[in-house]
MIDOSE-1310 file (N, C-alpha, C; in nm, 2 decimals, decimal comma, always signed):
residues 187
msda	+6,82/+11,25/+21,14/+6,71/+11,17/+21,12/+6,64/+11,15/+21,23; +6,50/+11,19/+21,24/+6,43/+11,17/+21,35/+6,39/+11,03/+21,38; +6,36/+10,99/+21,52/+6,33/+10,87/+21,56/+6,24/+10,78/+21,49; +6,12/+10,86/+21,43/+6,01/+10,82/+21,36/+6,05/+10,79/+21,20
ekaa	+6,15/+10,86/+21,16/+6,21/+10,82/+21,03/+6,28/+10,69/+21,03; +6,36/+10,70/+21,16/+6,46/+10,57/+21,18/+6,36/+10,46/+21,18; +6,27/+10,45/+21,28/+6,18/+10,36/+21,29/+6,10/+10,31/+21,15; +6,07/+10,39/+21,08/+6,01/+10,38/+20,93/+6,10/+10,30/+20,86
eqqt	+6,25/+10,36/+20,84/+6,32/+10,28/+20,76/+6,37/+10,13/+20,80; +6,36/+10,12/+20,93/+6,39/+9,99/+20,98/+6,27/+9,92/+20,95; +6,14/+9,94/+20,94/+6,04/+9,89/+20,91/+6,03/+9,86/+20,75; +6,07/+9,97/+20,70/+6,09/+9,92/+20,54/+6,20/+9,83/+20,49
file	+6,31/+9,84/+20,61/+6,41/+9,71/+20,57/+6,35/+9,60/+20,60; +6,29/+9,59/+20,70/+6,26/+9,43/+20,78/+6,13/+9,40/+20,67; +6,03/+9,45/+20,60/+5,94/+9,44/+20,52/+6,02/+9,37/+20,41; +6,11/+9,46/+20,35/+6,20/+9,42/+20,24/+6,24/+9,29/+20,24
elsk	+6,33/+9,24/+20,35/+6,39/+9,14/+20,40/+6,27/+8,99/+20,39; +6,16/+9,02/+20,47/+6,06/+8,94/+20,50/+6,00/+8,90/+20,35; +6,00/+9,01/+20,28/+5,93/+8,97/+20,11/+6,05/+8,89/+20,04; +6,18/+8,92/+20,06/+6,28/+8,83/+20,00/+6,30/+8,69/+20,05
knde	+6,26/+8,70/+20,17/+6,26/+8,54/+20,26/+6,12/+8,49/+20,20; +6,01/+8,55/+20,19/+5,88/+8,49/+20,13/+5,90/+8,44/+19,99; +5,97/+8,54/+19,91/+5,99/+8,49/+19,76/+6,08/+8,35/+19,77; +6,19/+8,36/+19,85/+6,27/+8,23/+19,85/+6,21/+8,12/+19,91
mssl	+6,12/+8,15/+20,00/+6,06/+8,00/+20,03/+5,95/+7,97/+19,95; +5,90/+8,07/+19,88/+5,77/+8,04/+19,77/+5,85/+7,96/+19,64; +5,96/+8,02/+19,62/+6,04/+7,93/+19,52/+6,11/+7,79/+19,58; +6,16/+7,76/+19,69/+6,20/+7,66/+19,74/+6,07/+7,57/+19,73
tqsq	+5,94/+7,64/+19,80/+5,83/+7,53/+19,80/+5,78/+7,47/+19,65; +5,79/+7,57/+19,56/+5,79/+7,53/+19,42/+5,88/+7,41/+19,36; +6,00/+7,43/+19,41/+6,09/+7,34/+19,36/+6,08/+7,18/+19,44; +6,04/+7,21/+19,57/+6,00/+7,09/+19,66/+5,88/+7,04/+19,59
veel	+5,78/+7,09/+19,55/+5,66/+7,03/+19,51/+5,68/+6,97/+19,35; +5,79/+7,03/+19,29/+5,83/+6,98/+19,16/+5,90/+6,83/+19,20; +5,97/+6,84/+19,28/+6,03/+6,71/+19,31/+5,97/+6,62/+19,37; +5,86/+6,65/+19,42/+5,79/+6,55/+19,49/+5,68/+6,48/+19,38
rken	+5,66/+6,59/+19,29/+5,56/+6,51/+19,18/+5,64/+6,42/+19,08; +5,77/+6,48/+19,05/+5,86/+6,38/+18,98/+5,88/+6,24/+19,05; +5,90/+6,26/+19,17/+5,91/+6,11/+19,26/+5,79/+6,04/+19,25; +5,67/+6,11/+19,25/+5,54/+6,04/+19,25/+5,52/+5,97/+19,11
rdre	+5,56/+6,06/+19,03/+5,56/+6,00/+18,87/+5,65/+5,87/+18,83; +5,75/+5,85/+18,90/+5,84/+5,75/+18,91/+5,78/+5,62/+18,98; +5,70/+5,67/+19,08/+5,62/+5,55/+19,14/+5,47/+5,51/+19,10; +5,46/+5,58/+19,03/+5,31/+5,55/+18,96/+5,31/+5,43/+18,85
iafs	+5,28/+5,32/+18,92/+5,28/+5,19/+18,87/+5,15/+5,10/+18,86; +5,07/+5,07/+18,75/+4,94/+5,03/+18,74/+4,91/+4,97/+18,62; +4,84/+4,87/+18,60/+4,82/+4,80/+18,48/+4,70/+4,73/+18,52; +4,61/+4,71/+18,39/+4,49/+4,62/+18,38/+4,46/+4,58/+18,24
aslm	+4,45/+4,47/+18,22/+4,43/+4,39/+18,09/+4,33/+4,29/+18,06; +4,25/+4,25/+17,97/+4,19/+4,13/+17,96/+4,28/+4,05/+17,82; +4,23/+3,93/+17,82/+4,31/+3,84/+17,72/+4,30/+3,87/+17,60; +4,17/+3,91/+17,53/+4,17/+3,92/+17,39/+4,14/+4,04/+17,33
lsns	+4,24/+4,06/+17,23/+4,20/+4,22/+17,17/+4,07/+4,22/+17,12; +4,01/+4,09/+17,05/+3,89/+4,13/+16,96/+3,86/+3,97/+16,94; +3,74/+3,98/+16,89/+3,68/+3,82/+16,88/+3,66/+3,76/+17,01; +3,63/+3,62/+17,00/+3,59/+3,55/+17,11/+3,64/+3,43/+17,07
gdig	+3,70/+3,34/+17,21/+3,73/+3,21/+17,18/+3,79/+3,13/+17,30; +3,78/+3,02/+17,29/+3,88/+2,95/+17,41/+4,00/+2,95/+17,41; +4,06/+2,94/+17,54/+4,21/+2,91/+17,54/+4,23/+2,79/+17,62; +4,27/+2,69/+17,56/+4,32/+2,55/+17,63/+4,20/+2,49/+17,56
pftt	+4,22/+2,33/+17,61/+4,32/+2,30/+17,70/+4,46/+2,27/+17,63; +4,56/+2,26/+17,72/+4,70/+2,23/+17,67/+4,75/+2,12/+17,76; +4,86/+2,04/+17,71/+4,90/+1,95/+17,81/+4,98/+1,98/+17,91; +5,04/+2,11/+17,90/+5,13/+2,18/+18,01/+5,07/+2,31/+18,05
eitl	+5,14/+2,38/+18,14/+5,10/+2,50/+18,19/+5,17/+2,60/+18,06; +5,07/+2,71/+18,07/+5,12/+2,83/+17,98/+5,12/+2,95/+18,04; +5,17/+3,05/+18,02/+5,16/+3,17/+18,07/+5,04/+3,25/+17,97; +4,94/+3,31/+18,05/+4,87/+3,38/+17,98/+4,91/+3,51/+17,94
tyrn	+4,90/+3,55/+17,81/+4,91/+3,69/+17,76/+4,79/+3,77/+17,74; +4,78/+3,86/+17,82/+4,64/+3,98/+17,84/+4,69/+4,09/+17,74; +4,65/+4,05/+17,62/+4,69/+4,16/+17,51/+4,59/+4,27/+17,51; +4,48/+4,29/+17,56/+4,40/+4,40/+17,56/+4,42/+4,48/+17,68
vftn	+4,49/+4,57/+17,68/+4,58/+4,65/+17,77/+4,49/+4,79/+17,81; +4,41/+4,79/+17,91/+4,33/+4,90/+17,94/+4,40/+5,02/+18,03; +4,52/+4,96/+18,10/+4,60/+5,06/+18,16/+4,73/+5,02/+18,18; +4,82/+5,10/+18,17/+4,96/+5,03/+18,15/+5,04/+5,15/+18,22
igna	+5,05/+5,21/+18,32/+5,11/+5,32/+18,39/+5,25/+5,27/+18,45; +5,35/+5,32/+18,38/+5,48/+5,26/+18,40/+5,51/+5,17/+18,32; +5,43/+5,14/+18,24/+5,48/+5,03/+18,12/+5,57/+4,87/+18,20; +5,54/+4,87/+18,30/+5,59/+4,75/+18,40/+5,50/+4,62/+18,34
ynpv	+5,40/+4,61/+18,28/+5,35/+4,50/+18,23/+5,37/+4,50/+18,07; +5,40/+4,37/+18,01/+5,43/+4,33/+17,90/+5,34/+4,25/+17,83; +5,25/+4,31/+17,76/+5,13/+4,25/+17,68/+5,17/+4,13/+17,59; +5,31/+4,13/+17,54/+5,38/+4,05/+17,46/+5,41/+3,91/+17,50
tgif	+5,43/+3,92/+17,65/+5,48/+3,83/+17,73/+5,39/+3,77/+17,84; +5,30/+3,85/+17,87/+5,20/+3,87/+17,98/+5,27/+3,87/+18,13; +5,39/+3,89/+18,14/+5,46/+3,94/+18,25/+5,49/+4,06/+18,29; +5,46/+4,10/+18,42/+5,49/+4,21/+18,51/+5,61/+4,22/+18,56
tapl	+5,70/+4,29/+18,54/+5,81/+4,34/+18,60/+5,83/+4,42/+18,71; +5,86/+4,42/+18,82/+5,83/+4,51/+18,95/+5,98/+4,63/+18,90; +5,97/+4,74/+18,85/+6,07/+4,86/+18,87/+6,09/+4,91/+19,00; +6,03/+4,87/+19,09/+6,07/+4,93/+19,23/+6,02/+4,83/+19,34
kgay	+6,10/+4,84/+19,46/+6,08/+4,74/+19,57/+5,94/+4,82/+19,62; +5,85/+4,73/+19,66/+5,72/+4,78/+19,74/+5,63/+4,66/+19,75; +5,51/+4,69/+19,79/+5,39/+4,60/+19,82/+5,30/+4,64/+19,69; +5,29/+4,53/+19,61/+5,18/+4,53/+19,50/+5,06/+4,44/+19,53
vfkf	+4,96/+4,49/+19,48/+4,85/+4,42/+19,48/+4,82/+4,37/+19,34; +4,79/+4,24/+19,32/+4,77/+4,18/+19,20/+4,61/+4,10/+19,22; +4,55/+4,10/+19,10/+4,43/+4,04/+19,08/+4,39/+3,96/+18,96; +4,32/+3,87/+18,97/+4,30/+3,82/+18,82/+4,16/+3,72/+18,83
svya	+4,11/+3,72/+18,71/+3,97/+3,63/+18,69/+3,99/+3,52/+18,61; +3,92/+3,40/+18,61/+3,90/+3,31/+18,50/+3,74/+3,29/+18,50; +3,73/+3,28/+18,37/+3,58/+3,26/+18,31/+3,58/+3,17/+18,22; +3,49/+3,08/+18,20/+3,48/+2,95/+18,10/+3,33/+2,91/+18,08
hgsq	+3,30/+2,86/+18,00/+3,17/+2,79/+17,97/+3,19/+2,64/+18,04; +3,11/+2,59/+18,12/+3,15/+2,48/+18,17/+3,15/+2,34/+18,07; +3,23/+2,28/+18,13/+3,31/+2,15/+18,05/+3,31/+2,03/+18,17; +3,26/+1,91/+18,11/+3,29/+1,79/+18,21/+3,42/+1,76/+18,22
anps	+3,49/+1,77/+18,12/+3,62/+1,73/+18,10/+3,72/+1,83/+18,13; +3,71/+1,96/+18,14/+3,81/+2,07/+18,15/+3,77/+2,17/+18,25; +3,84/+2,17/+18,37/+3,79/+2,28/+18,47/+3,88/+2,40/+18,42; +3,85/+2,55/+18,46/+3,91/+2,65/+18,46/+4,00/+2,67/+18,58
tasi	+4,13/+2,66/+18,56/+4,23/+2,66/+18,68/+4,34/+2,76/+18,63; +4,40/+2,86/+18,68/+4,50/+2,93/+18,66/+4,57/+2,99/+18,80; +4,68/+3,01/+18,83/+4,76/+3,06/+18,91/+4,84/+3,20/+18,90; +4,86/+3,28/+19,01/+4,94/+3,39/+18,99/+5,07/+3,34/+19,04
mkng	+5,17/+3,35/+18,96/+5,32/+3,31/+18,99/+5,40/+3,44/+19,01; +5,49/+3,40/+19,11/+5,58/+3,48/+19,14/+5,71/+3,44/+19,12; +5,81/+3,49/+19,05/+5,94/+3,42/+19,01/+5,92/+3,27/+18,99; +5,84/+3,22/+18,93/+5,81/+3,07/+18,89/+5,77/+3,01/+19,01
qqvv	+5,70/+3,06/+19,13/+5,64/+2,98/+19,23/+5,51/+3,04/+19,23; +5,40/+2,93/+19,25/+5,27/+2,96/+19,25/+5,24/+3,02/+19,39; +5,15/+3,11/+19,37/+5,11/+3,23/+19,47/+4,98/+3,18/+19,55; +4,87/+3,21/+19,44/+4,73/+3,16/+19,50/+4,70/+3,12/+19,35
kaya	+4,56/+3,03/+19,36/+4,49/+2,99/+19,27/+4,34/+3,01/+19,25; +4,30/+3,02/+19,11/+4,18/+3,02/+19,10/+4,09/+2,92/+19,02; +4,00/+2,87/+19,08/+3,97/+2,71/+19,03/+3,79/+2,72/+19,02; +3,76/+2,66/+18,89/+3,59/+2,67/+18,88/+3,59/+2,53/+18,81
hqaq	+3,50/+2,47/+18,84/+3,45/+2,36/+18,74/+3,30/+2,31/+18,76; +3,25/+2,30/+18,66/+3,13/+2,25/+18,66/+3,10/+2,19/+18,50; +2,97/+2,09/+18,49/+2,95/+2,04/+18,37/+2,91/+2,14/+18,28; +2,81/+2,23/+18,28/+2,78/+2,32/+18,20/+2,73/+2,46/+18,27
galn	+2,70/+2,56/+18,18/+2,68/+2,69/+18,24/+2,79/+2,78/+18,25; +2,77/+2,90/+18,26/+2,91/+2,97/+18,28/+2,98/+2,96/+18,42; +3,10/+2,97/+18,41/+3,17/+2,97/+18,56/+3,27/+3,04/+18,55; +3,30/+3,10/+18,67/+3,41/+3,21/+18,70/+3,48/+3,18/+18,83
sskg	+3,60/+3,26/+18,87/+3,65/+3,25/+19,00/+3,76/+3,37/+18,97; +3,80/+3,40/+19,09/+3,88/+3,51/+19,08/+3,96/+3,50/+19,21; +4,09/+3,57/+19,22/+4,18/+3,59/+19,33/+4,26/+3,71/+19,34; +4,31/+3,76/+19,46/+4,38/+3,87/+19,47/+4,50/+3,83/+19,59
vvll	+4,59/+3,91/+19,56/+4,68/+3,91/+19,68/+4,78/+4,01/+19,67; +4,84/+4,05/+19,78/+4,94/+4,18/+19,80/+5,07/+4,07/+19,82; +5,16/+4,13/+19,74/+5,30/+4,07/+19,74/+5,41/+4,15/+19,75; +5,52/+4,14/+19,84/+5,61/+4,23/+19,86/+5,71/+4,20/+19,75
levg	+5,77/+4,26/+19,64/+5,86/+4,26/+19,55/+5,97/+4,34/+19,56; +6,08/+4,26/+19,49/+6,21/+4,34/+19,48/+6,21/+4,39/+19,34; +6,30/+4,49/+19,32/+6,30/+4,53/+19,16/+6,37/+4,42/+19,09; +6,28/+4,39/+18,96/+6,31/+4,28/+18,87/+6,24/+4,15/+18,91
dvvy	+6,16/+4,14/+19,04/+6,08/+4,03/+19,05/+5,97/+4,02/+18,95; +5,92/+3,90/+18,88/+5,81/+3,90/+18,79/+5,70/+3,82/+18,83; +5,57/+3,88/+18,78/+5,46/+3,83/+18,83/+5,36/+3,80/+18,71; +5,31/+3,68/+18,69/+5,23/+3,64/+18,56/+5,13/+3,53/+18,64
vrlw	+5,02/+3,51/+18,53/+4,93/+3,41/+18,55/+4,95/+3,30/+18,46; +4,96/+3,17/+18,51/+4,94/+3,05/+18,44/+4,83/+2,97/+18,44; +4,80/+2,94/+18,32/+4,68/+2,86/+18,30/+4,74/+2,70/+18,33; +4,67/+2,60/+18,41/+4,69/+2,50/+18,44/+4,70/+2,40/+18,34
pnsr	+4,75/+2,29/+18,30/+4,72/+2,18/+18,21/+4,59/+2,14/+18,22; +4,54/+2,10/+18,09/+4,39/+2,04/+18,10/+4,29/+2,15/+18,13; +4,32/+2,25/+18,17/+4,22/+2,38/+18,21/+4,19/+2,43/+18,07; +4,08/+2,52/+18,09/+4,03/+2,59/+17,97/+3,96/+2,71/+18,02
iqdn	+3,99/+2,83/+17,97/+3,90/+2,96/+17,99/+3,86/+3,00/+17,84; +3,75/+3,11/+17,84/+3,70/+3,16/+17,74/+3,69/+3,33/+17,77; +3,71/+3,38/+17,66/+3,70/+3,54/+17,66/+3,66/+3,58/+17,56; +3,56/+3,72/+17,55/+3,51/+3,77/+17,43/+3,51/+3,90/+17,47
gnnh	+3,44/+4,00/+17,38/+3,43/+4,15/+17,40/+3,40/+4,17/+17,54; +3,34/+4,09/+17,64/+3,30/+4,14/+17,76/+3,42/+4,14/+17,85; +3,54/+4,07/+17,82/+3,66/+4,10/+17,89/+3,63/+4,02/+18,01; +3,58/+3,88/+18,03/+3,58/+3,81/+18,12/+3,70/+3,77/+18,20
ntft	+3,81/+3,77/+18,13/+3,94/+3,71/+18,21/+4,03/+3,83/+18,19; +4,05/+3,88/+18,34/+4,15/+4,01/+18,35/+4,25/+3,96/+18,43; +4,37/+4,04/+18,42/+4,47/+4,04/+18,50/+4,52/+4,20/+18,54; +4,53/+4,22/+18,67/+4,53/+4,36/+18,72/+4,65/+4,36/+18,83
gyil	+4,74/+4,47/+18,82/+4,84/+4,49/+18,95/+4,84/+4,64/+18,93; +4,89/+4,68/+19,08/+4,93/+4,82/+19,08/+5,02/+4,82/+19,24; +5,08/+4,93/+19,25/+5,18/+4,93/+19,36/+5,09/+4,99/+19,46; +5,10/+4,92/+19,57/+5,03/+4,97/+19,68/+5,11/+5,08/+19,80
lpvl	+5,23/+5,01/+19,79/+5,34/+5,09/+19,91/+5,47/+5,07/+19,85; +5,52/+5,18/+19,79/+5,66/+5,16/+19,73/+5,77/+5,15/+19,87; +5,88/+5,12/+19,86/+5,97/+5,11/+19,96/+6,08/+5,14/+19,90; +6,13/+5,26/+19,95/+6,23/+5,34/+19,86/+6,37/+5,39/+20,00
mrkn	+6,46/+5,36/+19,95/+6,59/+5,39/+20,02/+6,64/+5,53/+19,99; +6,67/+5,61/+20,08/+6,74/+5,74/+20,05/+6,86/+5,73/+20,16; +6,97/+5,73/+20,11/+7,10/+5,71/+20,19/+7,09/+5,64/+20,31; +7,06/+5,51/+20,29/+7,04/+5,42/+20,40/+6,94/+5,44/+20,49
vlv	+6,83/+5,52/+20,46/+6,74/+5,55/+20,52/+6,59/+5,51/+20,48; +6,49/+5,41/+20,53/+6,37/+5,37/+20,46/+6,30/+5,50/+20,46; +6,23/+5,50/+20,33/+6,13/+5,59/+20,35/+6,01/+5,53/+20,32
């Protein structure tokens, strides 16, 4: 074999090896992409809901605090929000954003007051009170939650809110930053 033929044969061999490595990297990259997609799907957590499915009306006043159940669910990615109980249960450790609003028609006797609660403890409170006209207030907070922590909204005693098809009273939450552990390494 001549030197030119040997060089051509080596180049062909090298090209075949590079092609094999490229195929391996492509398939490896595809599997990595699929793994990342799966991990991200597992970390997709978001919900948003309003109080009433239909009709309109007042909620409250009650003599004790009540947990508000936001039954008109717009989004519930990850199914961490329960529209029957009104409770969000954290499926992952991480930083979560929660927002809620209260709306009512003014009342001399009854303010509109509600709080975001984390594991039974008040975190933030929205309050509005005036004798007449529409009133509203809203709050938001970022909370670090552990798996199984619960977050919900409580209507205060003697408070009243009102909702209708305009969805004035809402409760929203989503994961901002998941905190994952892999083999004792924080990700």
